[in-house]
C-alpha positions in Angstrom: -12.3 1.4 33.7 -13.6 -1.9 32.2 -10.9 -3.1 29.7 -12.3 -6.5 29.1 -14.6 -7.2 26.1 -16.6 -10.5 25.7 -15.2 -11.0 22.2 -13.0 -10.1 19.6 -15.9 -8.6 17.3 -17.0 -6.6 20.3 -13.5 -5.6 21.0 -13.2 -3.9 17.6 -16.8 -2.3 17.7 -16.7 1.5 17.2 -13.1 1.8 16.4 -12.5 0.2 13.1 -13.3 1.9 9.9 -12.2 2.0 6.3 -9.2 3.4 5.2 -7.4 3.2 8.5 -3.8 3.1 9.2 -3.5 -0.2 11.6 -0.4 -2.1 13.2 -0.5 -5.8 13.8 2.0 -7.6 15.9 3.6 -10.8 15.1 6.7 -12.2 13.4 6.3 -15.0 10.9 3.7 -17.1 12.4 4.6 -16.4 16.2 2.6 -14.0 18.2 -0.1 -13.5 15.8 -3.6 -11.9 17.2 -5.7 -14.6 15.4 -8.8 -13.7 16.8 -8.6 -10.1 16.2 -7.7 -10.5 12.6 -10.8 -12.8 12.1 -12.9 -10.1 13.7 -11.1 -7.6 11.5 -12.0 -9.8 8.4 -15.6 -10.1 9.8 -16.0 -6.2 10.2 -15.6 -5.8 6.4 -13.5 -2.7 6.9 -11.7 -2.0 3.7 -9.0 0.3 2.1 -6.8 -0.7 5.2 -3.1 0.3 5.3 -1.5 -2.3 7.6 2.0 -1.9 9.6 3.5 -5.5 10.2 6.8 -7.2 9.9 5.3 -9.6 7.5 1.8 -10.4 6.0 1.2 -14.0 7.3 0.8 -16.9 4.8 -1.9 -18.0 2.7 -5.1 -18.6 4.5 -3.6 -17.5 7.9 -2.8 -14.2 9.8 -2.9 -11.2 7.8 -3.2 -13.6 4.7 -7.0 -13.6 5.4 -7.3 -10.0 4.9 -5.3 -10.2 1.6 -7.6 -12.9 0.3 -10.6 -10.4 1.1 -9.1 -7.6 -0.6 -9.5 -5.5 2.8 -5.8 -4.5 2.5 -4.6 -1.9 -0.2 -1.3 -1.1 1.3 1.4 -3.0 3.4 4.1 -1.5 5.4 6.6 -4.4 6.1 9.9 -5.6 6.1 9.4 -9.2 4.8 6.8 -10.2 2.3 7.9 -13.9 1.3 5.6 -17.1 1.8 2.6 -15.6 0.8 1.6 -16.2 -2.9 -1.5 -14.2 -2.6 0.6 -11.1 -1.6 2.9 -11.9 -4.5 0.1 -11.9 -7.0 -1.4 -8.7 -5.9 1.8 -6.8 -6.0 2.9 -7.9 -9.1 -0.7 -7.0 -10.5 -0.5 -3.5 -9.1 -3.4 -4.3 -6.9 -1.4 -3.9 -3.5 0.8 -1.1 -2.7 4.2 -1.7 -0.5 6.4 0.4 1.5 9.3 -1.7 2.1 11.1 -1.1 5.2 14.0 -2.6 6.7 13.2 -4.6 9.7 15.1 -2.7 12.3 13.9 0.5 10.7 10.4 -0.7 11.0 10.8 -1.4 14.6 12.3 1.8 15.7 9.5 3.7 13.7 6.8 1.9 15.8 9.1 2.7 19.0 9.5 6.3 18.0 5.8 6.6 17.5 5.3 5.2 21.1 7.8 7.3 22.7 6.5 10.6 21.1 9.6 10.9 18.8 8.4 12.3 15.4 11.2 11.2 13.3 14.9 9.9 13.7 17.9 9.4 11.4 19.6 6.2 10.5 22.3 5.0 8.0 20.4 2.0 7.1 18.9 2.2 3.5 21.2 5.0 2.5 22.0 4.9 -1.2 19.0 2.5 -1.8 15.4 2.6 -3.1 14.7 2.8 0.5 15.9 6.2 1.0 14.6 7.6 -2.4 12.5 11.0 -1.7 13.5 11.0 1.9 15.6 13.8 3.5 19.1 13.0 4.4 21.9 14.6 6.4 25.5 14.1 7.2 26.7 13.4 10.7 30.4 12.8 11.5 31.2 12.0 7.9 28.4 9.6 7.2 25.0 10.2 5.4 22.0 9.5 7.3 18.3 9.3 6.0 15.5 10.6 8.0 12.7 8.0 8.8 9.3 9.3 10.3 7.6 7.6 13.1 4.5 5.4 12.8 1.4 6.3 14.6 -1.4 3.6 13.9 -4.9 4.7 14.6 -5.6 1.1 15.9 -3.1 -1.8 17.1 -3.9 -5.4 17.4 -1.4 -7.3 19.5 -1.3 -10.7 20.9 0.2 -11.4 24.6 0.2 -14.4 26.8 -1.4 -12.9 29.9 -3.1 -9.8 31.1 -4.3 -8.5 34.3 -7.8 -6.6 34.4 -5.8 -3.3 34.2 -4.2 -4.3 30.9 -0.5 -5.1 32.4 0.9 -7.6 29.8 3.4 -10.7 29.8 4.3 -12.1 26.6 5.5 -15.6 25.9 9.1 -15.9 24.9 9.7 -14.9 21.1 6.1 -14.3 20.9 6.9 -10.9 22.2 8.7 -9.8 18.9 6.8 -6.7 17.3 3.9 -6.6 19.8 5.1 -4.2 22.5 6.2 -1.6 20.1 2.9 -2.2 18.1 1.0 -1.7 21.3 2.9 1.3 22.4 2.4 3.1 19.0 -1.3 2.5 18.6 -3.6 5.4 19.4 -6.1 2.5 20.5 -4.5 -0.8 21.3 -6.6 -4.0 21.4 -4.9 -7.0 23.1 -5.7 -10.6 22.8 -4.5 -12.8 25.3 -4.7 -16.5 26.6 -5.4 -15.6 30.1 -6.8 -12.7 32.3 -5.9 -12.4 35.9 -6.9 -10.1 38.7 -4.9 -6.9 38.9 -2.1 -7.4 41.4 -1.4 -11.1 40.5 1.8 -10.1 38.7 5.1 -9.2 40.3 5.7 -6.0 38.9 9.3 -6.9 37.7 7.6 -9.6 35.3 5.4 -7.1 33.6 6.8 -6.6 30.0 4.2 -3.7 29.0 2.3 -1.5 31.5 -1.2 -1.4 31.1 -1.4 2.4 30.3 -0.9 1.3 26.6 -3.7 -1.1 26.7 -7.4 0.1 26.1 -9.4 -3.2 25.2 -8.5 -6.8 26.1 -10.3 -10.0 24.8 -9.6 -13.7 26.0 -8.5 -16.3 23.3 -7.7 -19.4 25.4 -7.0 -21.5 22.8 -5.2 -20.1 19.7 -4.3 -22.2 16.8 -0.6 -21.2 17.0 1.0 -22.4 13.9 4.6 -23.6 14.0 6.9 -23.0 11.0 8.8 -26.1 10.3 11.7 -26.6 7.8 11.2 -29.1 5.2 14.0 -30.8 3.2 13.4 -32.0 -0.6 15.7 -34.9 -1.3 17.5 -34.6 -4.8 18.9 -37.4 -6.7 22.5 -37.8 -6.3 22.9 -35.9 -3.2 
């Protein structure tokens, strides 16, 4: 089966629709499927619920979809650095399911592993646990969290072979493998595509069984977060 598509737009054809539950890899600005996000914006799909560690920044990553009002709900663990996200949320225009980072990772991993739910102590006694089932184990209270099963996952990897086996680049791996495994249909954006059999099997980070469509983006923008310091008088 040919998994390679000529463009990000073509890779999303026939699988993206209004009102979907989607997952997008990335952490901060690292490991963002930039071309696929642009293609999703251009598809015009709206009413989306998006699972992602964060929502990009203004004008980049998922921030582009917030600007076009295509996202109505975020399932995230970090929501800073995005003024439009803040504005929409405070105005009641955007729903937020705030999820601890480790819990979010495990909800995706569980989805990919076929585990419907799990118990965790994270969030017990806080807003995170409100309305959720709890149970006591060995004298400690745990909250039950349901797995996440996105209809479509958008993922960024460094290299793929033609069978979809993936290698990620250092910290750009982040949430991407879990997002890829959880998706019913997983679309991956890579910087290089090689022949099947090129990779040492021990070097493969994610096997191609989880990958349905691949698109080449050889020159992504790859923004870098930098710390800036404001000088204060008298310091």
